[in-house]
C-alpha positions in Angstrom: -16.2 7.2 -12.6 -13.8 9.8 -11.0 -15.2 11.6 -8.1 -13.0 14.4 -5.8 -11.8 12.7 -2.7 -12.4 16.2 -0.8 -16.8 15.9 -2.4 -16.5 11.9 -1.6 -15.9 12.2 2.5 -19.0 14.3 2.3 -21.8 12.1 0.3 -22.8 8.8 0.8 -25.0 6.8 -1.9 -26.6 3.3 -1.4 -24.5 0.3 -1.0 -25.9 -3.0 -3.2 -25.9 -5.7 -0.4 -28.0 -9.1 -1.6 -26.4 -11.4 -3.9 -28.4 -9.7 -6.5 -26.8 -6.6 -6.5 -23.9 -7.6 -6.3 -23.7 -10.1 -9.9 -25.4 -6.5 -11.0 -22.1 -4.3 -9.9 -20.3 -7.2 -11.5 -21.9 -7.3 -15.0 -21.8 -3.3 -14.9 -18.1 -3.8 -14.2 -17.5 -6.2 -17.2 -19.3 -4.3 -19.7 -17.1 -1.3 -18.3 -14.3 -3.6 -19.1 -13.6 -2.9 -15.7 -13.2 -6.5 -13.9 -10.8 -9.6 -15.4 -9.4 -12.6 -14.1 -5.6 -12.8 -13.7 -2.8 -14.9 -13.2 0.5 -14.7 -10.8 3.6 -16.5 -11.7 5.7 -16.0 -8.9 8.9 -16.0 -10.3 8.9 -13.5 -12.2 9.1 -10.2 -10.2 9.8 -7.4 -13.0 5.9 -7.2 -14.4 7.3 -5.7 -17.5 9.9 -9.1 -18.2 6.0 -10.4 -19.0 5.2 -10.2 -22.5 3.6 -6.9 -23.6 1.1 -8.6 -25.4 -0.4 -10.9 -22.3 0.5 -8.5 -19.6 -2.2 -5.3 -18.7 -1.5 -2.4 -21.2 1.7 -0.5 -19.6 3.0 -3.6 -18.6 5.6 -2.0 -15.8 5.9 -3.1 -12.1 3.3 -5.8 -11.8 3.1 -9.3 -11.7 0.6 -11.4 -13.2 -1.7 -12.1 -16.4 -4.6 -11.0 -17.8 -7.0 -13.7 -17.7 -10.5 -13.8 -19.0 -13.1 -13.5 -16.6 -13.8 -16.6 -13.3 -16.6 -17.7 -13.3 -20.3 -15.6 -11.4 -19.9 -18.5 -8.8 -16.4 -17.8 -7.7 -16.6 -13.9 -8.0 -19.3 -13.7 -5.3 -17.3 -16.4 -3.1 -14.0 -14.1 -3.1 -16.1 -10.8 -2.5 -18.3 -12.6 0.5 -15.5 -12.7 2.0 -13.0 -10.4 1.7 -16.2 -7.6 2.2 -19.1 -10.0 3.6 -21.8 -6.9 2.8 -20.1 -3.6 3.4 -19.4 -2.5 0.5 -20.5 -3.3 -3.6 -18.2 -3.7 -6.2 -18.7 -0.6 -8.3 -19.3 1.3 -5.1 -15.6 -0.4 -4.2 -14.3 0.6 -7.4 -15.5 4.7 -7.3 -14.2 5.2 -3.8 -10.6 3.5 -4.6 -10.4 5.4 -7.3 -11.5 9.0 -5.7 -10.2 12.2 -7.0 -7.3 13.8 -4.8 -6.0 17.2 -5.8 -4.9 17.3 -9.2 -4.3 14.1 -9.0 -7.0 11.1 -10.8 -6.7 7.1 -11.8 -7.3 6.5 -15.5 -7.0 3.1 -16.9 -7.6 0.7 -14.4 -9.7 -2.4 -13.3 -10.8 -5.0 -10.6 -8.7 -8.1 -11.3 -9.7 -11.2 -9.3 -7.0 -13.5 -9.0 -6.5 -16.9 -6.8 -7.2 -16.6 -3.6 -7.1 -12.2 -3.5 -8.8 -9.4 -5.4 -6.2 -6.9 -7.3 -6.9 -3.2 -7.8 -4.8 -1.9 -10.8 -4.3 1.5 -11.9 -2.5 4.4 -13.8 -2.2 7.5 -11.5 -2.2 10.9 -13.9 -1.8 14.6 -13.4 -3.9 16.5 -15.8 -3.7 14.5 -19.0 0.2 13.3 -18.2 0.4 9.6 -16.6 2.7 10.3 -13.5 2.9 6.7 -12.1 1.4 3.4 -11.4 -0.9 1.7 -8.2 -1.7 -1.5 -7.6 -3.3 -3.2 -4.3 -4.3 -6.5 -4.0 -7.0 -7.5 -1.3 -7.0 -11.8 0.9 -8.8 -12.8 3.3 -6.4 -15.1 5.3 -6.7 -17.3 8.5 -3.9 -16.4 11.1 -2.9 -18.2 14.5 -2.0 -14.1 15.4 -6.2 -13.8 15.9 -6.0 -16.6 18.7 -6.3 -20.5 18.0 -10.4 -20.5 19.0 -10.7 -17.6 16.7 -8.6 -19.6 14.4 -11.0 -22.9 15.0 -14.0 -20.8 14.4 -12.6 -19.6 11.4 -12.3 -16.0 11.8 -10.3 -14.1 9.5 -7.1 -11.5 9.5 -8.1 -8.9 6.2 -5.3 -7.8 4.7 -4.8 -4.5 2.0 -0.9 -5.6 0.1 0.5 -2.2 -1.5 1.8 -4.4 -4.3 3.1 -1.7 -6.7 3.8 2.3 -6.1 5.8 4.2 -8.6 5.8 8.3 -8.4 7.0 10.6 -10.6 6.3 13.5 -9.2 8.4 14.5 -6.2 7.0 15.8 -3.2 3.8 16.2 -4.1 1.9 15.2 -0.9 -0.2 12.8 -3.3 1.6 9.8 -1.5 0.6 10.8 2.2 -3.3 12.3 1.0 -4.0 8.7 -0.7 -2.4 6.7 1.7 -4.6 8.6 4.5 -7.6 8.4 2.0 -6.8 4.3 2.4 -6.5 4.0 6.1 -10.0 5.8 6.7 -11.6 3.5 4.2 -10.4 0.4 5.4 -10.8 0.9 9.2 -14.5 1.5 7.7 -14.8 -1.8 5.9 -13.2 -3.4 8.8 -9.8 -4.8 7.4 -6.8 -5.4 9.9 -3.5 -4.6 8.2 -1.6 -3.3 5.6 1.2 -5.0 4.1 3.9 -4.2 1.8 7.5 -4.4 1.4 9.7 -1.3 1.1 11.6 -1.6 -1.5 8.7 -0.3 -3.6 10.0 3.1 -5.4 8.1 5.5 -2.4 11.0 3.6 -0.5 11.9 2.6 2.8 11.6 6.0 4.7 8.9 6.6 3.8 6.2 4.0 4.9 8.4 4.0 8.0 7.2 7.8 9.2 4.1 6.3 7.7 4.0 4.2 11.0 4.6 0.9 8.8 6.9 -1.9 11.1 9.3 -4.7 10.3 7.2 -7.7 10.1 9.9 -10.6 11.0 11.1 -9.9 14.5 14.7 -10.0 13.6 14.8 -7.7 11.5 15.5 -5.1 14.2 18.4 -6.3 15.8 20.0 -7.3 11.4 18.9 -2.8 11.2 21.1 -2.4 15.0 23.9 -3.8 13.7 24.5 -2.1 10.6 23.7 1.4 12.2 26.3 0.5 15.0 29.1 -0.6 12.3 27.8 3.2 9.5 28.6 4.9 13.3 31.9 3.1 13.8 32.9 4.2 10.5 31.8 7.4 10.4 32.9 8.1 13.6 29.1 9.4 14.8 28.4 11.3 17.9 26.0 8.1 18.8 26.1 6.3 22.4 24.7 2.5 21.8 22.7 3.1 25.1 20.6 5.5 21.9 21.0 2.4 19.0 19.2 -0.3 21.6 16.5 1.7 22.0 15.8 1.3 18.5 12.9 -1.0 18.1 10.9 -0.4 15.2 11.1 0.6 11.8 9.8 4.3 13.1 12.0 4.4 15.2 14.9 4.2 12.9 13.4 6.7 10.7 13.1 9.6 13.5 16.5 8.7 15.0 19.3 11.6 15.5 17.3 14.5 12.8 19.3 16.8 14.1 22.5 14.8 13.5 23.3 15.4 9.3 25.3 12.9 7.2 26.5 12.5 3.8 24.9 10.1 1.4 25.0 9.8 -2.5 22.6 10.1 -5.2 22.0 8.8 -8.5 19.5 10.3 -11.0 16.7 8.0 -10.6 16.4 9.5 -6.6 17.8 6.7 -5.1 20.7 6.1 -2.9 24.6 4.6 -1.5 26.5 5.5 2.0 29.8 5.5 -0.4 30.1 7.5 -3.7 31.0 5.7 -7.0 30.1 6.1 -10.3 26.7 6.2 -10.3 25.9 7.2 -6.3 27.5 11.4 -7.3 25.1 13.5 -6.0 26.4 14.4 -2.2 22.8 15.7 -0.1 22.5 15.6 3.9 20.4 14.2 5.1 19.4 13.2 9.2 21.0 10.1 10.0 17.7 8.3 10.5 16.6 9.1 6.7 20.6 8.5 5.3 20.4 4.8 6.9 17.1 3.6 6.1 17.1 5.3 2.8 20.0 3.5 1.9 19.8 0.3 3.5 18.6 -2.8 1.9 14.5 -3.4 1.7 12.7 -5.0 4.1 9.0 -6.2 4.4 6.3 -4.2 6.2 3.4 -4.0 8.1 1.2 -1.7 9.5 -2.3 -2.2 11.7 -5.8 -0.5 10.5 -6.3 0.6 13.9 -10.3 0.7 15.9 -10.2 3.6 17.5 -12.6 6.8 18.5 -15.4 7.3 15.7 -17.2 10.4 15.0 -19.7 10.6 11.7 -18.8 11.1 8.4 -19.3 9.1 5.3 -17.0 6.9 3.5 -19.1 6.5 0.1 -20.6 3.0 -0.4 -19.5 1.5 2.9 -22.5 0.0 5.3 -21.5 2.5 8.7 -21.1 5.3 6.8 -18.8 6.5 9.5 -15.0 6.5 9.4 -12.4 7.3 12.1 -11.8 10.7 13.8 -8.0 10.5 14.6 -5.5 7.0 13.6 -3.2 7.3 16.1 0.6 8.0 15.3 2.4 4.8 16.9 
């Protein structure tokens, strides 16, 4: 089922809460071939390396194998740990696949792997496949919640943006989709988004969206790299300016008025130096150019709780969403 996100925000539908109703939702998704088991192979970084007979049809950018459906008891255990009674399986599938603008999800499914539930889809614009998206959801024990919370079994619920690829540039779709998911997972009481900023959409984009370095030491490494670039190019940047950069989004916004030349390849990747691959020279703001040319980084974004107003999220138990997500 595909729903238009603009209509979805205006209408809610009944949420299944009981164990029996959740199990009925599972049966419906299994019958429609929308729910499977999945195994991961951490040694394989690129889904295209899988035997196409073993991996899902498109075989791009994924790191899991389709398996038979787990037992109903295991499905129910995973679901309850992640979502409690906040949303039913079919309702979640429906709202994850909301149509936004002229883009919609097809060939999508829920996969139950070891310790995670995965949502995987192709993205279409009209009849043309223009990308892919893989999300996974996990419930983790985390000492950052505090010792008492840890000992009592309190958990950190995380949305992992595992893979996203879009061939359509500057459509605004990625931003609109992420806003939709921020509202949804705020309402479902998740705590964080996590990702690797080497995803096709790129580290600069995620920094602009408020993602920060997962490792505290990463900012120091990036500042050292930026100092080297400034020195190499002879740029009018003071040390005190670089010293103030402590977050990924600080780098993304840094010295927008100062533009430098960098080089782009045919696939849209960037390098600070021209060579046989990176031939097209483009002029970009310093911070943007730096992040686009930098090595990937592990990132996270906290899903903040903030002011809320009455505004339905389809399938959610609270039926409300935050008025504004703080920009960080």
